[in-house]
C-alpha angles and dihedrals in degrees: 000000000000122000128197108289095021114126118245113261112267124236118261114266111288097018127105131192113244099169145018123201135187092208126054087215091059090047091051090051091053091045090051091052091053095043092049087057091051098256113138110224142169136212119221123194097013095133095040088053090056090058099043109013096173093052103047138041125207111244122213113210134187135180112278091244090055095049098099093047092046093051091049092051091046091049091051090049095043093108091052099044124069123210134055094312119197105357111135124208 
């Protein structure tokens, strides 16, 4: 559990965040777009978001070597996908 002033958990070694979503459904849509293009990706915080949606965002992560391709796919799909999209951080 994070408390005020605690840093946000860092991504596991070799993974980068390519999207943050308020809704797990939006995150699943983005994940599906990447997976359909052959990019392996992971959702972090999906279940926590279901419990406290206003407090947590679902993070979409990919392998560092897939980051450029993932961002390109996400940019092409931006009109189709709701949410914040590809903002990292």
